[in-house]
C-alpha positions as CSV (number, residue, x, y, z in Angstrom):
1,M,-0.1,0.0,0.1
2,K,0.8,3.3,-0.4
3,K,1.3,6.1,2.5
4,P,-1.2,8.3,2.3
5,L,-0.2,12.0,1.2
6,S,1.2,13.8,3.7
7,S,0.5,17.6,4.8
8,A,3.7,18.5,3.1
9,I,2.8,17.4,-0.3
10,K,-0.4,18.7,0.0
11,R,0.4,22.3,0.8
12,F,3.9,22.1,-1.0
13,Y,3.8,20.1,-3.7
14,G,4.1,22.5,-6.8
15,I,6.7,24.9,-5.4
16,G,8.9,23.2,-7.6
17,D,6.7,24.5,-10.8
18,F,6.7,28.1,-9.2
19,G,10.7,28.1,-8.8
20,F,10.8,26.4,-12.2
21,T,8.1,29.4,-14.0
22,L,10.2,31.7,-11.9
23,M,13.1,30.9,-13.6
24,T,11.8,30.1,-17.4
25,Q,10.0,33.8,-17.3
26,V,13.4,34.9,-17.9
27,E,13.6,33.9,-21.2
28,L,10.2,33.8,-22.2
29,T,9.9,37.7,-21.5
30,F,13.4,38.9,-21.9
31,F,15.8,36.4,-24.4
32,V,14.7,38.4,-27.8
33,F,14.7,41.3,-25.8
34,F,18.3,40.6,-24.6
35,L,19.8,39.5,-28.4
36,T,18.6,42.2,-29.8
37,D,18.5,45.4,-27.0
38,I,21.3,44.6,-24.2
39,A,23.7,42.2,-26.3
40,K,23.3,43.7,-29.6
41,F,23.7,41.2,-32.0
42,S,22.5,41.4,-35.6
43,L,19.1,40.9,-36.7
44,P,20.4,37.5,-38.9
45,M,22.4,36.5,-36.1
46,V,19.1,36.6,-33.6
47,A,17.1,34.8,-36.1
48,L,20.0,31.9,-36.3
49,I,20.1,31.6,-32.4
50,G,16.4,31.4,-32.1
51,A,16.0,28.6,-35.0
52,I,18.9,26.9,-34.3
53,T,17.7,26.7,-30.1
54,S,14.1,26.4,-31.0
55,I,14.5,23.0,-33.6
56,A,17.6,21.3,-30.9
57,D,14.7,22.3,-27.7
58,A,11.9,20.5,-30.2
59,I,14.0,17.5,-31.2
60,S,15.2,16.9,-28.0
61,S,11.6,16.8,-26.3
62,P,10.5,13.4,-26.4
63,F,13.8,12.1,-25.1
64,Y,13.7,13.5,-21.1
65,G,11.1,10.7,-19.8
66,A,13.0,8.5,-22.3
67,I,16.2,9.1,-20.3
68,I,14.6,8.3,-17.1
69,S,12.6,5.4,-17.7
70,G,15.7,3.9,-20.0
71,T,18.6,4.4,-17.2
72,K,19.1,2.7,-13.8
73,P,17.5,4.4,-11.0
74,M,20.2,6.0,-8.7
75,K,19.7,5.6,-5.1
76,W,17.1,8.6,-4.2
77,G,14.7,7.1,-6.6
78,R,14.2,6.9,-10.8
79,N,12.7,10.5,-10.4
80,R,13.6,12.5,-7.0
81,S,17.5,11.9,-8.0
82,W,17.4,14.0,-11.2
83,M,15.6,16.7,-8.9
84,L,18.2,16.5,-6.7
85,I,21.4,16.5,-9.0
86,A,20.7,18.5,-12.2
87,P,19.2,21.6,-10.3
88,P,22.5,22.9,-9.8
89,I,23.8,21.9,-13.2
90,V,21.4,24.6,-14.6
91,V,22.5,27.3,-12.2
92,L,25.4,27.5,-14.2
93,L,24.3,26.9,-17.7
94,Y,21.5,29.3,-17.8
95,I,23.7,32.2,-17.1
96,F,25.5,31.2,-20.3
97,Q,22.2,31.8,-22.7
98,F,22.6,35.9,-21.2
99,T,26.1,36.6,-21.9
100,R,28.2,38.4,-24.8
101,I,31.5,36.7,-24.9
102,G,34.2,37.2,-27.5
103,S,33.5,38.0,-31.2
104,E,29.9,38.3,-32.8
105,S,29.6,34.0,-33.7
106,M,31.7,33.4,-30.7
107,A,29.0,34.7,-28.4
108,A,26.3,33.4,-30.6
109,F,28.1,29.7,-30.4
110,I,28.0,30.5,-26.3
111,V,24.1,31.5,-26.1
112,C,23.2,28.4,-28.2
113,A,25.3,26.3,-26.3
114,G,23.9,27.5,-23.0
115,F,20.5,27.3,-24.5
116,I,20.5,24.2,-25.6
117,L,22.6,22.2,-22.8
118,S,20.3,24.4,-19.8
119,H,17.3,23.4,-21.2
120,I,18.6,19.6,-21.2
121,A,19.3,20.1,-17.8
122,W,16.1,21.3,-16.7
123,N,13.7,19.6,-18.7
124,I,14.6,16.2,-16.8
125,P,13.9,16.9,-13.3
126,W,10.9,19.0,-14.8
127,V,9.7,15.6,-16.1
128,A,11.1,13.8,-12.8
129,N,8.6,16.6,-11.1
130,V,5.5,15.5,-12.9
131,S,6.4,12.6,-12.5
132,L,6.1,11.7,-9.3
133,I,2.1,12.5,-9.4
134,P,1.5,8.7,-10.3
135,V,3.8,7.5,-7.6
136,L,2.6,9.5,-4.8
137,A,-1.2,9.4,-6.3
138,T,-2.9,6.3,-4.9
139,N,-6.2,7.2,-6.8
140,P,-7.4,9.3,-10.2
141,E,-8.7,12.2,-7.3
142,E,-5.4,12.5,-5.9
143,R,-3.7,12.2,-9.3
144,A,-6.0,15.4,-9.9
145,F,-5.4,17.1,-6.9
146,L,-1.7,17.5,-7.3
147,S,-2.0,18.5,-11.1
148,A,-4.1,21.1,-9.8
149,R,-1.4,22.2,-7.0
150,R,1.4,22.1,-9.8
151,A,-1.0,24.5,-12.1
152,T,-1.5,26.3,-8.9
153,Y,2.1,27.3,-8.7
154,T,2.8,27.7,-12.1
155,A,0.0,30.4,-12.3
156,L,1.7,31.8,-8.9
157,G,4.9,32.1,-10.0
158,T,3.7,33.9,-13.3
159,V,2.3,36.6,-11.0
160,A,5.1,37.1,-9.0
161,F,8.0,37.3,-11.7
162,S,5.5,40.3,-13.1
163,Y,6.3,42.1,-10.1
164,T,10.0,40.5,-9.7
165,G,11.6,40.4,-12.8
166,P,11.5,43.5,-14.9
167,P,13.0,45.4,-11.7
168,L,15.3,43.2,-10.8
169,A,16.7,43.2,-14.3
170,N,17.1,47.1,-14.2
171,F,18.0,46.8,-10.7
172,L,21.1,44.4,-10.9
173,G,22.4,46.2,-14.5
174,Q,22.4,49.6,-12.6
175,V,24.2,48.4,-9.6
176,T,27.1,46.5,-11.7
177,N,26.6,49.7,-14.3
178,N,26.8,46.9,-16.8
179,P,23.3,45.7,-18.8
180,I,24.1,42.4,-19.6
181,L,25.7,41.5,-17.0
182,G,22.5,42.2,-14.9
183,Y,20.6,40.0,-17.4
184,S,23.5,37.1,-16.4
185,L,22.8,37.4,-12.8
186,L,19.1,37.5,-13.2
187,A,19.0,34.3,-14.8
188,G,21.5,32.3,-12.5
189,I,19.3,34.2,-9.2
190,M,15.6,32.6,-10.7
191,A,17.8,29.4,-11.3
192,F,18.7,29.2,-8.0
193,V,15.5,30.0,-6.5
194,M,14.2,26.7,-9.0
195,M,16.8,24.8,-7.4
196,V,15.6,25.4,-4.0
197,C,12.4,24.8,-5.1
198,Y,13.3,21.7,-6.5
199,W,14.8,20.3,-3.8
200,T,12.2,21.3,-1.2
201,V,10.3,18.9,-3.5
202,F,12.5,16.2,-2.8
203,K,12.6,16.4,0.7
204,I,9.0,16.5,1.2
205,T,8.5,13.2,-1.1
206,E,11.1,11.4,0.8
207,G,10.0,7.4,1.3
208,Y,7.6,7.8,-1.3
209,E,9.2,6.4,-4.3
210,E,10.8,3.4,-4.1
211,T,14.7,3.3,-4.1
212,V,16.8,0.5,-5.5
213,Q,20.3,-0.3,-4.4
214,V,23.5,-0.7,-6.1
215,Q,23.3,-3.9,-8.5
216,T,26.5,-5.4,-9.8
217,S,25.4,-8.5,-10.9
218,A,25.5,-8.6,-15.0
219,A,22.8,-11.7,-14.1
220,K,20.2,-8.8,-13.1
221,S,17.9,-7.7,-16.0
222,A,17.4,-4.5,-16.8
223,S,13.8,-5.1,-15.2
224,A,14.8,-5.7,-12.2
225,Q,17.0,-2.9,-11.7
226,G,14.1,-0.6,-12.7
227,V,15.2,0.3,-16.0
228,A,11.9,0.4,-18.9
229,S,12.9,-1.2,-21.8
230,I,12.7,0.4,-25.6
231,K,10.3,-1.8,-26.5
232,G,8.1,-1.1,-23.5
233,M,8.4,2.8,-24.0
234,L,7.7,2.3,-27.4
235,N,4.7,0.0,-26.4
236,S,3.6,2.2,-24.2
237,L,2.9,5.0,-27.1
238,V,1.7,2.7,-29.9
239,Q,-0.6,0.7,-28.0
240,N,-1.4,3.5,-25.7
241,P,-4.8,5.4,-27.5
242,P,-6.2,7.3,-25.2
243,L,-2.4,8.9,-24.9
244,I,-2.2,9.2,-28.7
245,V,-5.9,11.0,-28.6
246,L,-4.4,13.6,-25.3
247,L,-1.3,14.3,-27.7
248,I,-3.2,15.7,-30.4
249,S,-5.9,17.5,-27.7
250,D,-3.1,19.3,-25.8
251,F,-1.0,20.4,-28.5
252,L,-4.4,22.2,-29.6
253,R,-4.8,23.7,-25.9
254,Y,-1.1,24.9,-26.2
255,M,-2.2,26.3,-29.3
256,V,-4.4,28.3,-27.6
257,N,-2.3,29.5,-25.0
258,F,0.5,30.5,-27.4
259,V,-1.4,32.4,-30.1
260,M,-3.7,34.6,-27.6
261,A,-0.3,35.3,-25.7
262,A,1.8,36.8,-28.7
263,A,-1.3,38.6,-30.5
264,A,-2.2,39.7,-27.0
265,A,0.1,43.1,-27.8
266,Y,-1.9,43.6,-31.2
267,Y,-5.1,43.5,-29.7
268,F,-4.7,46.2,-27.3
269,T,-2.3,48.5,-29.9
270,Y,-4.7,48.2,-33.0
271,V,-8.4,47.6,-31.1
272,A,-8.2,48.8,-28.3
273,Q,-5.5,51.4,-28.9
274,N,-4.7,51.5,-25.4
275,P,-1.3,49.5,-25.1
276,A,-1.0,50.4,-21.5
277,L,-4.0,48.3,-20.6
278,L,-2.0,45.1,-22.0
279,S,0.0,44.9,-18.4
280,T,-3.6,45.1,-16.7
281,Y,-4.3,42.0,-18.8
282,L,-1.6,40.1,-18.0
283,L,-1.9,40.6,-14.2
284,L,-5.4,40.0,-14.3
285,G,-5.1,37.2,-16.2
286,G,-2.6,35.6,-14.6
287,L,-4.9,36.2,-11.4
288,A,-7.7,34.1,-12.8
289,Q,-5.6,31.4,-14.2
290,V,-4.8,30.8,-10.3
291,V,-8.6,30.8,-9.6
292,G,-9.1,28.3,-12.3
293,A,-5.7,25.9,-11.3
294,H,-7.6,25.9,-7.7
295,M,-11.3,25.3,-8.8
296,A,-9.6,21.7,-10.8
297,A,-9.7,19.8,-7.9
298,T,-12.7,20.5,-6.7
299,L,-14.6,19.4,-10.3
300,S,-11.7,17.3,-11.1
301,K,-13.6,15.1,-7.5
302,T,-17.2,16.1,-8.9
303,L,-16.7,14.9,-12.5
304,S,-13.5,13.1,-13.5
305,S,-10.6,15.0,-14.8
306,R,-11.6,13.6,-18.0
307,N,-15.0,15.3,-17.8
308,A,-13.4,18.1,-16.3
309,S,-11.1,18.7,-19.3
310,I,-13.5,18.7,-21.8
311,F,-16.3,20.7,-20.2
312,G,-13.2,23.3,-19.8
313,L,-12.1,23.2,-23.8
314,F,-15.8,23.6,-24.6
315,A,-16.3,26.7,-22.4
316,L,-12.9,27.8,-23.1
317,A,-13.8,27.7,-26.8
318,A,-17.4,29.5,-26.1
319,S,-15.8,32.4,-24.0
320,L,-13.5,33.1,-26.8
321,I,-15.8,32.9,-29.2
322,I,-17.9,35.3,-27.5
323,C,-15.1,37.6,-27.1
324,K,-14.8,37.9,-30.7
325,Y,-18.6,39.7,-30.5
326,V,-17.8,41.9,-28.4
327,A,-14.0,42.8,-28.8
328,M,-14.6,46.4,-29.8
329,N,-16.4,47.1,-26.0
330,I,-13.4,47.3,-23.4
331,V,-14.8,46.3,-20.8
332,M,-17.5,43.5,-21.8
333,F,-14.1,41.8,-23.9
334,F,-12.5,42.2,-20.2
335,V,-14.7,40.4,-18.4
336,I,-15.3,37.5,-20.7
337,I,-11.7,37.3,-21.5
338,M,-10.9,36.7,-18.1
339,L,-13.3,33.7,-17.4
340,A,-11.4,32.3,-20.6
341,R,-8.0,32.6,-18.9
342,I,-10.3,31.3,-15.5
343,F,-10.7,28.3,-17.6
344,L,-6.8,28.0,-19.2
345,G,-6.1,27.9,-15.4
346,L,-8.6,24.9,-14.6
347,L,-6.8,23.0,-18.1
348,T,-3.7,23.6,-16.8
349,A,-4.3,21.1,-14.5
350,V,-6.5,18.9,-15.3
351,M,-5.3,17.9,-18.5
352,V,-1.9,17.2,-16.7
353,S,-3.4,14.6,-14.3
354,L,-4.9,13.0,-17.4
355,Y,-1.1,12.2,-18.4
356,S,-0.6,10.7,-15.5
357,D,-3.7,8.8,-16.1
358,V,-2.6,7.3,-19.3
359,A,0.6,5.9,-17.4
360,V,-1.6,3.8,-15.5
361,Y,-3.2,2.7,-19.0
362,A,0.7,1.9,-20.2
363,Q,2.2,0.3,-17.4
364,W,-1.6,-2.1,-17.4
365,K,-0.9,-2.9,-21.0
366,T,2.8,-3.4,-21.5
367,G,3.4,-4.4,-17.9
368,E,6.3,-1.8,-17.5
369,D,6.4,1.0,-15.7
370,T,7.0,3.9,-18.3
371,S,5.7,6.6,-16.4
372,P,8.5,8.9,-16.9
373,F,8.8,8.2,-20.5
374,V,4.8,9.2,-20.6
375,M,4.4,11.8,-18.8
376,G,7.5,13.3,-20.7
377,L,5.6,13.0,-23.5
378,M,3.6,15.9,-23.2
379,T,6.2,18.1,-23.8
380,L,6.5,17.0,-27.1
381,S,2.9,18.4,-27.9
382,L,4.4,22.0,-26.0
383,K,7.0,22.3,-28.3
384,T,5.2,21.2,-31.0
385,A,2.9,24.0,-30.0
386,V,5.9,26.9,-30.2
387,I,7.2,25.6,-33.5
388,S,3.5,25.9,-35.1
389,R,2.5,29.2,-33.7
390,G,4.4,31.4,-35.8
391,T,2.9,30.5,-38.6
392,I,-0.5,31.6,-37.2
393,I,-0.4,35.3,-36.8
394,P,2.0,36.1,-39.7
395,F,-0.4,34.4,-42.5
396,V,-4.0,35.8,-40.9
397,L,-2.3,39.2,-40.4
398,S,-1.0,39.3,-43.8
399,A,-3.6,38.4,-45.2
400,A,-5.6,41.2,-44.1
401,G,-3.4,43.2,-45.6
402,F,-1.4,44.5,-42.5
403,V,2.0,45.8,-42.9
404,A,4.5,46.3,-39.8
405,G,4.5,49.8,-38.5
406,V,1.5,51.1,-39.8
407,D,-0.3,53.2,-37.4
408,P,-3.0,52.0,-35.1
409,A,-5.3,55.4,-35.6
410,T,-5.1,54.3,-39.5
411,A,-5.8,50.7,-38.7
412,S,-8.7,49.7,-41.3
413,M,-11.4,47.6,-40.3
414,A,-10.0,44.6,-42.0
415,I,-6.6,44.7,-40.0
416,K,-8.8,45.2,-36.6
417,N,-10.9,41.7,-37.2
418,A,-7.9,40.2,-38.1
419,V,-6.3,40.8,-35.0
420,I,-9.6,40.4,-33.3
421,N,-9.7,37.0,-35.1
422,V,-6.3,35.5,-34.3
423,F,-6.3,36.5,-30.7
424,V,-9.5,35.1,-29.8
425,F,-11.2,33.4,-32.4
426,I,-9.2,31.3,-34.0
427,P,-7.9,30.1,-30.2
428,G,-11.3,29.5,-29.8
429,I,-12.0,27.3,-32.8
430,F,-8.9,25.5,-31.8
431,S,-10.5,24.7,-28.1
432,L,-13.5,23.6,-29.9
433,V,-11.9,21.3,-31.8
434,A,-9.5,20.0,-29.0
435,G,-12.8,19.4,-27.1
436,L,-14.7,17.0,-29.7
437,I,-11.3,15.4,-30.1
438,L,-11.3,14.6,-26.2
439,A,-14.9,13.8,-25.8
440,F,-15.2,10.9,-28.6
441,G,-11.6,9.8,-28.7
442,Y,-10.7,9.4,-24.8
443,K,-12.4,6.5,-23.2
444,L,-10.2,6.2,-20.1
445,T,-13.3,6.7,-17.5
446,K,-12.1,6.8,-14.1
447,E,-13.8,3.6,-13.1
448,R,-12.1,1.9,-15.6
449,L,-8.6,3.4,-14.4
450,I,-9.6,2.2,-10.8
451,E,-9.7,-1.3,-12.5
452,L,-6.8,-1.0,-13.9
453,Q,-4.9,0.6,-10.7
454,N,-6.4,-2.3,-9.0
455,E,-4.8,-5.1,-11.3
456,I,-1.5,-3.5,-11.4
457,N,-1.0,-3.8,-7.6
458,M,-2.9,-7.7,-7.7
459,R,-0.1,-8.3,-10.1
460,K,2.9,-6.7,-7.8
461,A,1.5,-8.7,-4.5
462,E,2.0,-11.9,-7.3
463,V,5.6,-11.1,-7.7
464,G,6.4,-10.1,-4.2
465,A,5.0,-13.4,-3.1
């Protein structure tokens, strides 16, 4: 029998995601700005850096969970060990992403190396952290609860960075009298906070994950050493229809997130014609997602994670489509868009819990515990969406005749409608399609999950006997 969740886990599981969010927000908020305005790389070099790092990050995304599942667990456990040893490496490597050392070509090489290596080093403990959910939880309700905790702390991290990140970057640049060093220090400080937060999760989860003693006998099989086979990992994907459906639906959910984030500035510039409102939108939207994430555990317990996800996707779709028709009324638009952000926060929690559910299905189907590999596949949907988002906005705006530098006061109605479509209507359609895919394709119910988990437990008991 698994240990019941401790009060520390119930309160603080997710603190690692708070630190992770603080760290990654440095990149999301400042990386391109740093390259162009602080380090002053040429625009062609900035484009090259962006292409190299994005492609490398996307290609490596399926392998993080495979590394955890396919290597012999260290003495602190299969997942927890990575949360202990990887974060200090991130602190060092992440700093190099925000530097300019030597000639432009040498500096670009160092930045790319810092980006790629730091992402490898931080994605492995990120996958390990989320893979603890099926390890800690004993039933679908607890998996949903822990997923909601992660989403809540993630949203809080975004809000916290909006207050601390920009002023800290300016302060460090002024104190050191070196703007580049200021950003290097900001990256290092936030990575250090991430390390402390992951170590906190490592501590509070002590005793919950099986540890494997060092085995020297060559006769020990990979299975006996807690290592998932390559065949087992591949089978956990190709023989897992709920996982495939989830990956497609989650890709569309991420597209909603990323397209909206990238298009918000266009709306407040060309439609609302009040760019200052963007910061208000970002703050209120972050708080709205905290509310949605906090609601997730209760809603999942009432409806199940599957049904809560379907409800969230359809509700998000409806609110975003409505936004299209009230977009010229700023007050009404803010009310409806905040409702949409609540549903986004809800989905951030409940759809992650579905990955832990399909990990249970994979273990039942294949007989091997490939949870880290399965949980890590969510980065595949995320990275694919990151690459795909860049095609949506330019295509829609160019079709409406948008030209960079156009005066917002003279923007045509066609341009305004294109901005509204790309900000809310197209993401609304993505959410609607994602909801339909999940509703008709994802058949893994809460009752079926309980049956599968009981069968897995019986197998383990028979092996132990």
